[in-house]
Backbone as CSV, one residue per row, in Angstrom:
resi,resn,N_x,N_y,N_z,CA_x,CA_y,CA_z,C_x,C_y,C_z
1,MET,3.059,-25.006,6.920,2.173,-24.096,7.870,0.836,-23.999,7.443
2,ASP,-0.016,-24.243,8.315,-1.479,-24.288,8.039,-1.899,-22.758,8.290
3,ARG,-1.926,-22.079,7.074,-2.245,-20.563,7.098,-3.682,-20.315,7.586
4,SER,-4.575,-21.251,7.452,-6.055,-21.035,7.715,-6.280,-20.595,9.042
5,ALA,-5.289,-20.894,9.957,-5.502,-20.544,11.296,-4.924,-19.166,11.752
6,VAL,-4.433,-18.347,10.660,-3.988,-17.121,10.732,-4.953,-16.068,10.636
7,SER,-4.978,-15.092,11.358,-5.846,-13.848,11.107,-5.044,-12.831,10.924
8,VAL,-5.175,-12.003,9.803,-4.463,-10.792,9.525,-5.213,-9.658,9.870
9,VAL,-4.701,-8.617,10.814,-5.455,-7.488,11.114,-4.664,-6.191,10.267
10,ILE,-5.520,-5.547,9.654,-5.064,-4.497,8.824,-5.686,-3.080,9.265
11,PRO,-4.936,-2.244,10.054,-5.512,-0.984,10.560,-5.387,0.064,9.503
12,CYS,-6.498,0.985,9.062,-6.400,1.701,8.095,-7.130,3.016,8.364
13,LEU,-6.894,4.055,7.540,-7.710,5.182,7.623,-7.608,5.858,6.293
14,ASP,-8.915,6.083,5.592,-8.876,6.563,4.236,-7.856,6.013,3.263
15,GLU,-8.300,4.803,3.073,-7.295,3.957,2.088,-8.147,3.382,1.020
16,GLU,-9.165,4.175,0.488,-10.038,3.636,-0.391,-9.233,3.106,-1.765
17,ALA,-8.360,3.708,-2.236,-7.475,3.341,-3.312,-6.771,1.984,-3.224
18,ALA,-6.349,1.754,-2.040,-5.414,0.545,-1.919,-6.207,-0.541,-1.067
19,ILE,-6.974,-0.311,-0.286,-7.375,-1.502,0.506,-8.031,-2.727,-0.056
20,GLY,-8.690,-2.691,-1.142,-9.090,-3.741,-1.955,-8.161,-4.588,-2.359
21,ALA,-7.275,-4.052,-2.964,-5.892,-4.904,-3.421,-5.284,-5.479,-2.293
22,CYS,-5.084,-4.677,-1.218,-4.326,-5.148,-0.154,-5.010,-6.283,0.485
23,VAL,-6.190,-6.310,0.503,-7.006,-7.491,1.232,-7.079,-8.622,0.355
24,ALA,-7.080,-8.443,-1.081,-7.156,-9.374,-2.030,-5.650,-10.236,-2.096
25,ALA,-4.503,-9.359,-1.886,-3.207,-9.833,-1.773,-3.057,-10.759,-0.552
26,VAL,-3.456,-10.300,0.675,-3.410,-11.088,1.749,-4.175,-12.372,1.675
27,ARG,-5.382,-12.282,1.332,-6.198,-13.500,1.137,-5.607,-14.477,0.157
28,ALA,-4.978,-14.059,-0.802,-4.236,-14.913,-1.813,-3.237,-15.982,-1.185
29,HIS,-2.799,-15.398,0.043,-1.904,-16.367,0.955,-2.460,-17.492,1.788
30,GLY,-3.812,-17.523,1.589,-4.680,-18.596,2.188,-4.805,-18.452,3.643
31,VAL,-4.748,-17.243,4.141,-5.234,-17.034,5.862,-6.498,-17.171,5.985
32,GLY,-6.919,-17.573,7.201,-8.062,-17.757,7.688,-8.994,-16.751,7.547
33,GLU,-8.645,-15.441,7.995,-9.340,-14.160,7.845,-8.575,-13.197,7.746
34,VAL,-9.232,-11.862,7.189,-8.468,-10.700,7.212,-9.539,-9.633,7.857
35,ILE,-8.954,-9.060,8.852,-9.914,-8.137,9.623,-9.314,-6.562,9.194
36,VAL,-10.142,-5.728,8.770,-9.746,-4.523,8.519,-10.368,-3.650,9.560
37,VAL,-9.581,-3.005,10.348,-9.961,-2.100,11.352,-9.818,-0.635,10.804
38,ASP,-11.014,-0.071,10.345,-11.214,1.192,9.951,-11.349,2.224,11.108
39,GLY,-10.437,3.288,11.031,-10.257,4.285,11.961,-11.347,5.518,11.739
40,GLY,-12.386,5.333,10.950,-13.243,6.110,10.748,-13.173,6.990,9.461
41,SER,-12.737,6.269,8.491,-12.412,6.695,7.162,-13.679,7.709,6.681
42,ALA,-13.233,8.576,5.923,-14.290,9.663,5.318,-14.608,9.238,3.730
43,ASP,-13.825,8.097,3.368,-14.038,7.791,1.922,-14.607,6.433,1.995
44,ARG,-14.562,5.586,0.848,-14.982,4.456,0.781,-14.254,3.145,1.395
45,THR,-13.489,3.529,2.040,-12.523,2.394,2.488,-13.246,1.206,3.143
46,ALA,-14.086,1.284,3.989,-15.008,0.227,4.609,-15.676,-0.586,3.507
47,GLU,-16.389,0.144,2.783,-17.196,-0.476,1.542,-16.019,-1.417,0.720
48,ARG,-15.026,-0.806,0.316,-14.107,-1.756,-0.456,-13.430,-2.894,0.196
49,ALA,-13.159,-2.614,1.794,-12.608,-3.654,2.318,-13.585,-4.899,2.440
50,ALA,-14.913,-4.600,2.750,-15.970,-5.608,2.759,-16.191,-6.402,1.552
51,HIS,-16.095,-5.475,0.546,-16.339,-5.935,-0.823,-15.240,-7.109,-1.270
52,ALA,-13.932,-6.841,-0.829,-12.617,-7.596,-1.110,-12.751,-8.897,-0.182
53,GLY,-13.593,-9.016,0.713,-13.754,-10.306,1.497,-13.327,-10.042,3.071
54,ALA,-12.897,-8.770,3.459,-12.419,-8.585,4.668,-13.559,-8.469,5.793
55,ARG,-13.419,-8.838,6.883,-14.371,-8.456,8.072,-13.931,-7.127,8.715
56,LEU,-14.949,-6.220,8.731,-14.654,-4.962,9.182,-15.074,-4.566,10.464
57,VAL,-14.099,-3.906,11.231,-14.328,-3.363,12.598,-13.981,-2.039,12.460
58,VAL,-14.817,-1.138,12.985,-14.655,0.242,13.038,-14.221,0.639,14.622
59,GLU,-12.970,1.201,14.558,-12.570,1.844,15.781,-12.091,3.162,15.568
60,ARG,-12.852,4.185,16.065,-12.640,5.441,15.699,-11.409,6.111,16.581
61,ARG,-11.257,5.424,17.659,-10.106,6.044,18.549,-8.839,5.548,17.805
62,ARG,-7.733,6.491,17.504,-6.594,6.242,16.972,-5.675,5.443,17.637
63,GLY,-4.773,4.711,16.858,-3.730,3.884,17.436,-3.747,2.584,16.937
64,TYR,-2.355,2.043,16.559,-2.380,0.531,16.387,-2.828,-0.400,17.356
65,GLY,-2.557,-0.140,18.723,-3.033,-0.892,19.584,-4.383,-1.069,19.878
66,ARG,-4.975,0.131,19.752,-6.532,0.057,19.730,-7.064,-0.786,18.669
67,ALA,-6.608,-0.479,17.527,-7.011,-1.426,16.395,-6.982,-2.934,16.655
68,MET,-5.680,-3.306,17.204,-5.565,-4.705,17.638,-6.715,-5.069,18.693
69,LEU,-7.005,-4.415,19.710,-7.982,-4.660,20.688,-9.211,-4.548,20.308
70,ALA,-9.542,-3.884,19.244,-10.880,-3.703,18.913,-11.667,-4.975,18.435
71,ASN,-10.959,-5.809,18.181,-11.391,-7.162,17.819,-12.085,-7.909,19.229
72,ASN,-11.983,-7.570,20.334,-12.335,-8.123,21.467,-11.801,-9.444,21.782
73,ASN,-10.589,-9.865,21.217,-10.209,-11.249,21.348,-8.665,-10.810,21.952
74,LEU,-8.694,-10.719,23.264,-7.452,-10.324,23.992,-6.300,-11.154,23.644
75,GLU,-6.382,-12.369,23.665,-5.036,-13.252,23.440,-4.731,-13.207,21.882
76,LYS,-5.743,-12.965,21.049,-5.109,-12.708,19.590,-4.626,-11.303,19.409
77,ALA,-5.094,-10.344,20.223,-4.478,-9.035,20.327,-3.086,-9.164,20.691
78,ILE,-2.984,-9.787,21.779,-1.586,-9.981,22.414,-0.569,-10.667,21.511
79,SER,-0.996,-11.599,20.874,-0.197,-12.094,19.830,0.114,-11.493,18.760
80,GLU,-0.653,-10.552,18.294,-0.302,-9.694,17.166,0.512,-8.518,17.598
81,LEU,0.317,-7.809,18.791,0.972,-6.852,19.256,2.598,-7.469,19.508
82,GLU,2.698,-8.711,20.060,3.969,-9.120,20.293,4.752,-9.429,19.038
83,THR,3.975,-9.853,18.093,4.529,-9.839,16.641,5.100,-8.377,16.182
84,ALA,4.088,-7.482,16.432,4.478,-6.097,16.002,5.854,-5.564,16.707
85,VAL,6.000,-5.842,17.941,7.141,-5.263,18.589,8.406,-6.120,18.306
86,LYS,8.265,-7.412,17.846,9.343,-8.210,17.356,9.719,-7.643,16.004
87,LEU,8.769,-7.373,15.175,9.251,-6.700,13.675,9.762,-5.364,13.879
88,ASP,9.233,-4.657,14.809,10.157,-3.224,14.934,9.990,-2.888,16.407
89,PRO,10.860,-3.318,17.147,10.955,-2.993,18.698,11.117,-1.636,19.037
90,THR,11.263,-0.672,18.123,11.363,0.733,18.407,10.180,1.562,18.394
91,VAL,8.882,0.831,18.148,7.652,1.622,18.188,7.014,1.648,19.711
92,ALA,7.307,2.724,20.460,6.818,3.006,21.875,5.288,2.712,21.904
93,SER,4.624,3.142,20.929,3.034,2.911,21.235,2.663,1.314,21.209
94,ALA,3.408,0.513,20.394,3.040,-0.898,20.411,3.381,-1.367,21.668
95,TRP,4.348,-1.084,22.330,4.727,-1.446,23.538,3.760,-1.116,24.621
96,PHE,3.364,0.307,24.600,2.264,0.630,25.653,0.972,-0.217,25.474
97,HIS,0.621,-0.482,24.232,-0.686,-1.085,24.119,-0.424,-2.737,24.424
98,LEU,0.873,-3.183,24.236,0.945,-4.346,24.567,0.998,-4.566,26.062
99,ALA,1.519,-3.649,26.840,1.460,-3.687,28.407,0.012,-3.516,28.736
100,ARG,-0.847,-2.750,28.092,-2.406,-2.632,28.509,-2.943,-4.105,28.319
101,ALA,-2.552,-4.747,27.139,-3.278,-6.063,26.931,-2.900,-7.129,27.946
102,PHE,-1.456,-7.050,28.230,-1.081,-7.827,29.346,-1.780,-7.675,30.563
103,GLU,-1.989,-6.414,30.958,-2.533,-5.840,32.211,-3.911,-6.560,32.146
104,LYS,-4.711,-6.393,31.203,-6.168,-6.821,31.156,-6.245,-8.370,31.253
105,ALA,-5.177,-9.014,30.739,-5.200,-10.573,30.901,-4.501,-11.034,32.062
106,GLY,-4.299,-10.121,33.057,-3.679,-10.523,34.363,-2.260,-10.992,34.229
107,ARG,-1.459,-10.635,33.150,-0.100,-11.025,33.229,0.692,-9.957,33.556
108,THR,0.741,-9.681,34.827,1.365,-8.522,35.690,2.888,-8.355,35.260
109,ALA,3.674,-9.460,35.229,5.054,-9.350,35.006,5.289,-9.051,33.509
110,ASP,4.617,-9.363,32.664,4.884,-9.164,31.308,4.394,-7.762,31.044
111,ALA,3.276,-7.169,31.601,2.757,-5.976,31.444,3.884,-4.972,32.158
112,GLU,4.271,-5.402,33.148,5.480,-4.452,33.811,6.804,-4.390,32.783
113,ARG,7.177,-5.401,32.257,8.320,-5.524,31.354,8.065,-4.686,30.032
114,ALA,6.698,-4.938,29.532,6.324,-3.980,28.261,6.243,-2.482,28.767
115,LEU,5.883,-2.154,29.824,5.670,-0.708,30.264,6.981,-0.224,30.311
116,LYS,7.961,-0.889,31.150,9.375,-0.504,30.949,9.993,-0.052,29.737
117,THR,9.737,-0.978,28.737,10.437,-0.840,27.493,9.634,0.451,26.710
118,TYR,8.327,0.597,27.027,7.586,1.737,26.566,8.164,3.020,27.168
119,GLN,8.406,3.275,28.371,8.932,4.192,29.050,10.466,4.720,28.725
120,GLN,11.286,3.594,28.351,12.416,3.933,27.740,12.531,4.434,26.410
121,LEU,11.605,3.811,25.558,11.618,4.404,24.197,11.033,5.708,24.074
122,SER,9.976,6.065,24.864,9.123,7.298,24.892,10.046,8.333,25.761
123,GLY,11.120,7.987,26.481,11.740,9.028,27.265,10.916,9.433,28.559
124,LYS,10.098,8.623,29.024,9.019,8.704,30.233,9.590,7.759,31.370
125,ASN,10.897,7.587,31.507,11.248,6.962,32.672,11.693,7.759,33.733
């Protein structure tokens, strides 16, 4: 597999002690880019992430889905969110953000399916 086509998004908040090693470990796998989405850390997380070679995006609104969409690449965000819900299909918020991304992309049927799953998981049906 050509990992140079892979982008890894790492959402974080106040991870100064760990983010540098985390970015280095991911980069060691030969991925094309590492994007750290900082939720407005009060420490030196952003500085350490950039120093380790990550591209930094600041997204002060909290939530994994927001972090994914902060990169302004809708199709990439959809792909990442789909992977997230496959890895742990019990996270309601990931389904919600996936539904929003599908909606923005004009994928109505997919948006409705993801929203239904979100509602079932969150008890909002």
